[in-house]
N, C-alpha and C positions, 0 to 999 in steps of 0.2 A: 350635668348642666349647671353652671354657676349663676347664682342670682344676679350678681353684678353685671355679668356679660349680657343677660337678658335686658336689664335696664338700659345698658349702653346701646343696645340694638333697637329696642322698642320706641323710645322717644325720638331718635333721629329718623327712623322709618316713617313714623306718623307725621313728623314735621315735614319730611321730604315730600310725602304724598300731598299734604296740604298746600305746600308751596308750588308743587307741580300742577295741582289743580288750578290754583290761582293764575299760574303762568299760561295754562291752556285757555282759561277763560279770557285772559287779556289778549291772547293771540287771535281768538275767534271773534272778539268784539268787532262789530262792523262788517264781518264776513258771514259768520254763522251764529250771530247772537240770539237769534230766535230759538226758543226752546223747541226741541223736536216733538214733545208731547207734554201734556199737563201732568201735575203730580199724581202719583198712583199709590194706592194703599193695598198691601198684600197681607194675606194670612201666612204666618211663618211657622215652620216646624223644623227642629234640629235635634240631632242626637250624636253621641260619639263617646270616646274614651277620655278619661282624665288620669292625671298623674300628680303625685305630690313630691316635689323636690325639697330637700332639706330635712326630711324626717330622720329621727334618730335610728341607728342601726338595730336597736332592741325591738323596734316595732315593725313587724312584717306587714307589708301592704300588697294587696292584689285585687284586681277586678273593679276599678273605679269606673263610673259612668256619668254621663250628663245628658239631660233632655231639656229642650226649650220649646215653648209654644207661646205665640203672641201675634203681634202685628208689626209690619215694617211699612214705612212711607218713604217713597223716593221723590225727591224734588230735582228734576232735571235743570241744570244751569246752562249747559250748552249741549251740543251733540256728542261731546266726549266726556263730560263731567256731570255727576249728580251728587247731591247730598242725600244721605239716608239716615233716618231716625227710626228707632225701634223701641217697643215696649213689650217685654217678654217675661213670662213666668219660667223659672228654671228649677229643675230638680237634680241635685247632685247626690251621688252615692259613693261613699268612700269605705272600702273594706280594709280595716286595720286591726291587727292582732294586739289590741290594747284594751284597757279598762279604766274608766274615770273613778277616782276616789277622793275623798275629802282629806286635805292636808292642812298644815298650819297656815299656809297662805291662801287657802281656797282649794278648788279642785285641781288635781294633777293627774297625769296619765301614768299607768303602770302596765307591764305586760299582762295579758289576760290570764287570770288564775285557772287552775285545773277545773274542768267541768264547764267552763264558759266557752261557748262556740258561736260561730256566725256573727261576729262583732262587726257592726257597720254604723256609719254616721250618715244620716239623711238630712240634707240641708235644702230648704226651699227659700227662694229669693225672688224679688221683683227687680228686673234689670231695665235700665234706661240707657240707650246707646245713641251716639252721634258719630257718623262716619262719612268718609269721602270715597266715592266710587269713580274710578277712571277707566273708561272703555278703550279697547285697543283700536276700534274704528268707529266711524260716525254712526249714530243711531238715526234711522228715519222714522221709527215708531217704537212703541213699547213692545211690539212683537218681533222686531228685527233681531236677527241672530248676531250675537256679539260675545266677546270675552272681556272680562273686567278684573281689575284689582280693587280691593276694598280694604280700607284701614281706618281705625278710629279708636274711640274709648267707650267703655261701659262703666256705669256705676250701679252696683247691686245693693238693694236693701234686704237684709236678712229677715225673713218672715218667721222661720222656725228652724231649730236644729235639734235633732233627736239621736241619741245613741241607742241602738237596738242590739240585743244579744239573746241567745238561748241558753238556759241553764235548767238541768233536770227536766227536760222535755217541755219546759214552759218558756214562752216568748216574753221577754221583759224589755222595758225601755226606760231611759233616763233623759230628762230635758237638759240640753247643753246650751240653751240660749244665753245663760248668764256669762259664759266664757267664750261666746262667739262674737266676733266683731260685727257691729250693726251695719257697717258699710264696707263693701268690697270695691276696689278700684282695679280695672282691667284694661288691657290693650288687646285689640283684635285685628288679625290680618287674614284676608281671604282671597282666594282665586276662584272666580265664578264664570258661569256660562248662562246665557239667556236666549230666548227666542225659539227659532225653528229647530234647534238641536233636540227639542222634546216634542216633535210632531206626533209621536205615538201617545203622548200624555198631554193633551191640549190644555188642561187646567194648570199645568206647571209653568210658571213664568221664568224662574231661574233656579239654579242650583250652585252652591258654593261650598268649598272645603277650606278649612283653615285652622289657625291656632289662636287660642285665647290665653293670655298670660296675666296672672293676678299679681299685683305689686305688694299687697299686704298679706300678713299671716291671718288665716281665717279664725284662729283660736288664740285665746290669751292665757291658756294654762301655762304655768311657769316652766314646765319641763318638756313642752311639746316640740321645741326646736324652732328654727327659722324656716317654717314651712311656706312654700309658694306653690299654689295649684297651677297646673298647665293643662288646658283642655284642647283636645282635637275634636272638631265638630263638623258635621256635614249638615248644611242648612238648605231647606227648600222653601221657596216662596210661591204661593198659589194666588 
């Protein structure tokens, strides 16, 4: 997967969904301009797998994961379009066979030396998102069954980044915050379902699955490569 192609796809898709939402709103003005329900606040939980594109071949990677927890607020504009804002804490885990060491220009990554095992990076961030949700059919209420597409952008503030490893049966850690970018910019694309699809789990409002692509490299170490995280996430709103 090439980084350039992701950029070429992410921006037009987000722009297309925004323009489409504005077009739907314009078409419904005067006919269905009344909002189907008031704004709703949901507890959100998500989890999934993560990938790192652009890493150097000398660094073996395996078993990345992501977990999000927070709140989402939906602002219905019409029966087909809503705006969605979110505030979430996110925990990312990257399993990489490398080791940080001090070089002439600061920290750099080298292949993990003999005796060093279970090398992982744990990153905690606070994410703020703004997205557009387009429903496939009219909403009569917040409980009505529907399918939707959702797309937008997220900005994440790095709270902490730690490198963890085991050596000689002892668990050790190194703070990597100094070589971690303070802000991460991401695009998110989701396909979701809401309403009576979940009648056996009444507290669940909606479920969505999608992709999150990060535009910037999360680390500034000189030899890390042009790394771009890609996250596959399943999110639930209660």
